[in-house]
N, C-alpha and C positions, 0 to 999 in steps of 0.2 A: 709518703702520706703523713700529714700532720696529725698530732694527737687530737686536735679538734675534729678532723675528718673521721678519725676512728670512733670517737664518741658519738658523732652524728650517725654513723652507720649502726652502732649498737642501739641508740635510742630509736632510730627508725625501725629496726628489727623488733624491738620490744613494744612498739606502738600497736602491734596487731595482736588481737586476742588469739588467733589461730597459731601464730608463731610462739606466743607465750605458752600455749598449751603443748606445742611440740617440745619446747624446752622442758616443761614439766614432765612430759612423757619420757624424756631422755635422762631425767635426773638420776634414776637408780641403775640404769643399764643402757648400753647402746642398742639401737633397734635398726632393722632394715627399713629401707624406704617403703617396701610393701607393707610392713607392719604399721608404719606411721600412716600410710594411706588408709589402712583399715580403721584407724582411730577416727577418721573424718569421712563417714559415709555420705555426707551431704556435698562433699567436694570431689571433683574428679582428680585423677592422678596428676594431670598437668598442673593444676592449681596448687596442689600440695608441693610438687617439685619447685614451683616458683617461690613458694614460701621458704622451702629449704635453701634455695639459692640465695635469698636475702640473708638468711642466717649464716650461711657459709661466708658470704662477703663481709659480714660483721664479725667473723671469726668466732661465732658462738657455737658452731657445729664444725666438727672435723670429720669429713667423709673418708671412708676406707673401703676400697673395692676388694672384695674377696670372691673370686670366681665371678659368677653372674650376679651376686648380691652386692648391694652398696650398704654398708653399715654406717650409721650416723652416731657419732660420739659427741656428748656435750663437752664444750670447753668453757669452764666456769671462770676463767681468768678475766675476760672483759667485764663480767658482772662484778667480780671482786674489785677490779680497778675503779669502777663507778662507785662502789661502796666506800672504798678508801678515799676517793676524791670528794664525794659529796655527803654521803650518809654518815659515815663514821665521825667526822669532825662536828657535824651538827648534833648528832646524838650525844657526843661527849660534852658539848656546850650545854645541852639541855640538862644532862645529869648534874653538871657542875652548878647550874642555876637552882635546881631542885635541892641540892645539898646545902647551898647557901641559904635558901628559904627555910629549910628545916632547922638549920643552926640558929637563924634569927628567931624563929618561932620558939625554939627551946630556951633561948636566952630571954625571951619576953620582949625583944626589941620591936617585934611586930605583934600587934594584937590580933587574936583570932576573931573572926566574925562571930557575932552572937546569933544563935539560931532562934528564930521566932516561934 
């Protein structure tokens, strides 16, 4: 599978409010599928399971079977990869521009707008 396909699966998974909420629920600790279903009383178990399957295919959740229970663990690595690929470089560029602007304002090479 290409890197592009992997990113497509992650972005597809993150496009759903329910799936983002599932990931938020798993942020601090793994939860059973039953516990996750209880967090969504408006959805039936089958629908929650479908959302979980999308997250598993995107490698955002790692399921672990323990007896009769299925524990769902958050895998933060795909989100970190997205951050490193898109967010980090753009944020660094923005900080660099702000630093340049600050330096220019301090040197007086750019006039501050006069407040009316």
